[in-house]
N, C-alpha and C positions, 0 to 999 in steps of 0.2 A: 611947357604943358606935357610936348611927346618924353620929355627925359622924365617926367614924374613917371608917366605911365609906364616908361622903361623901368623905370626902378622898382614899380609896385609888381610888375610882372616878374622881375628879377626875383623879387621876396616870395612870391607866391609858387614860382618853379624850386627855389629855394626848399621852401617847408615842402613841397609834395616830393620833390625827389629825396630828401632824407625820409622823410616817411613811409615811400616805397623801401629804400634802402633798408630799414627798420623792418617791416614786415615782411622782407624774404628770410628773415632768420625765422627757424623756426619757433622760438621760444615766446617771440612777438606775436608770432602767426596764430599760436595756440591760446595766447594772452586775448586774445580780439576773439575768435571763435571758438574758444572751448578745448578742452582736453583732447578730445578724441578729433578734431580738426586735423586734416593730413594737407602737409604743404607739398605739394607734387614737384618734381623738378622742372616741371613745363612753368608751373606758374612762380616759382621761385627765379628762374632764367627771366621771366616776363617783368617779374617786379623789380630786380635788378638792372633789367635794361631799361625800362623805365624810369628809374631813380637815376642813375648815371645820365640819361638822357636830359633829363629834367635839371638836373645839375648843371650840363654845359649849355642848355639853353639860358639858364640864370645868368651864366658867363657872359653868354653873348649879349642878354639883354643889358647887362653891365657897360660891357665895352659899347653898345650904342649908346648911354646915355652919358658917359664920361670919357677924357681922355684915361690912356691906358694904364697909367701909374696911379690914379684915383680909381678906378674901376677894379684894379686887381685889388686894393683895400677895401673896398665895398663889397665887392665878392666873398673875400674870405672871412667878412664882419657878418654878413648875409648867412654862409654858413654855420658860422658858429652859434649865431641865434637861432636858424630852424632848428639847428642837434638840440640844443639847450629845449627850445620848445616840444619837440617831439620827445625828448626824453623826459620832459613833465606832465605828457599829455598821456604816455604810456603809464607814467605811474598815478597819475589821477583818474584820466577821463579816457582811457585807452579806446572804447568803444566809440569815439569821434572820429578814431582814425578808419572807420567803415566805410566811410565817404570816398577813401580813395581806392578801394577794392570793387569792380564791378563781379559779382558773382550772383550767379542766377538762384542758387538754392539756401542763400545766408542770407 
């Protein structure tokens, strides 16, 4: 049961991490918040830090759930699946990614 929870957390961290890394790019930020939205350096670095931290936590959860040889395989597959899911969300339902951004005025 704990292994399943660790793998679910790893999948969520992978999805959130890829989402934050995508939103740290100007084009995706504007896609979400409009053409006049400004992505400041502080927001960009915060999104990138959050993204890389989430991907690292995803790897840690995978290593908690499985032995190292299987954990690496599962983590790489989670990264591929999360990247694909974020790309599809950006193409069809970009507004769903707003849940990843804590902004007061948006």
